[in-house]
C-alpha positions as CSV (number, residue, x, y, z in Angstrom):
1,M,-8.1,2.5,29.6
2,P,-9.8,-0.9,29.7
3,E,-9.9,-2.3,26.3
4,E,-13.6,-2.8,25.8
5,N,-14.0,1.1,26.0
6,I,-11.7,1.7,23.3
7,D,-13.2,3.0,19.8
8,K,-12.2,0.5,17.2
9,K,-12.4,0.8,13.7
10,K,-11.1,-0.4,10.6
11,V,-10.4,2.5,8.5
12,K,-10.2,2.2,4.2
13,S,-6.6,3.4,3.5
14,I,-4.9,4.8,-0.2
15,C,-1.3,5.0,-0.2
16,R,-0.1,7.1,-2.2
17,F,3.2,7.4,-4.2
18,D,4.2,10.6,-6.7
19,L,6.8,10.9,-8.6
20,V,7.2,7.0,-9.8
21,D,9.3,6.4,-13.0
22,K,8.6,3.0,-13.3
23,V,5.8,0.2,-12.3
24,K,5.9,-3.6,-12.3
25,S,3.1,-5.4,-10.4
26,K,2.6,-9.6,-10.7
27,N,0.1,-11.5,-9.9
28,I,-2.5,-8.9,-9.9
29,D,-5.8,-8.3,-12.3
30,Q,-5.9,-5.3,-13.2
31,N,-8.8,-6.1,-15.1
32,N,-10.9,-6.3,-12.1
33,N,-12.3,-2.5,-11.1
34,E,-13.6,-4.2,-7.5
35,L,-10.5,-6.0,-6.4
36,T,-9.0,-4.6,-2.7
37,L,-5.4,-5.2,-2.2
38,E,-4.5,-6.1,1.8
39,L,-0.6,-5.0,1.9
40,M,0.6,-6.4,3.9
41,A,5.1,-5.2,3.9
42,I,6.4,-2.3,2.3
43,D,10.3,-2.6,1.6
44,Y,13.2,-0.6,-0.6
45,M,16.1,-0.7,-1.8
46,K,19.2,1.9,-3.5
47,N,20.3,0.8,-6.6
48,K,22.7,3.7,-8.1
49,D,20.4,7.0,-7.9
50,E,17.2,5.0,-8.2
51,Y,14.9,3.5,-5.4
52,E,13.2,0.2,-5.9
53,I,10.3,0.4,-3.4
54,N,8.2,-3.1,-3.1
55,L,4.6,-3.5,-2.0
56,I,3.9,-6.9,-1.1
57,F,0.2,-7.7,-0.7
58,K,-1.7,-10.5,0.7
59,D,-1.8,-13.5,-1.5
60,N,0.9,-13.0,-2.9
61,A,0.6,-10.0,-5.0
62,H,3.1,-7.1,-5.4
63,I,3.9,-4.0,-6.6
64,A,7.5,-2.9,-7.7
65,L,8.1,0.9,-8.4
66,T,11.3,2.9,-9.4
67,T,11.7,6.4,-8.8
68,E,14.3,8.8,-8.1
69,A,12.8,10.3,-4.4
70,I,10.6,8.8,-2.6
71,E,7.5,10.9,-2.0
72,V,4.7,9.0,-0.6
73,R,1.8,9.5,1.8
74,L,-1.2,7.8,3.0
75,E,-4.6,9.2,3.1
76,A,-7.6,7.6,5.0
77,V,-10.9,6.8,2.4
78,S,-13.6,5.6,4.8
79,Y,-14.3,3.9,8.3
80,T,-16.3,1.2,9.9
81,H,-17.0,0.8,13.2
82,L,-16.0,-3.1,14.8
83,R,-18.4,-4.3,17.5
């Protein structure tokens, strides 16, 4: 199928982590209710009986999660058609 015939859309999504024991953030204004973070990468490592999950966002912001089990889902919130 030629690329010009593909219906292109931008999807706003929520990446939801459940059963998290500890959260740390850096370079994120938690008082800004209008802030939208652009997720660039997800990294994780296991330390003994826990996982540390690092969410890396645009503009050097990141969130570190600590959990015993990784339980995550991606939920679509809205769609915008692109031209």
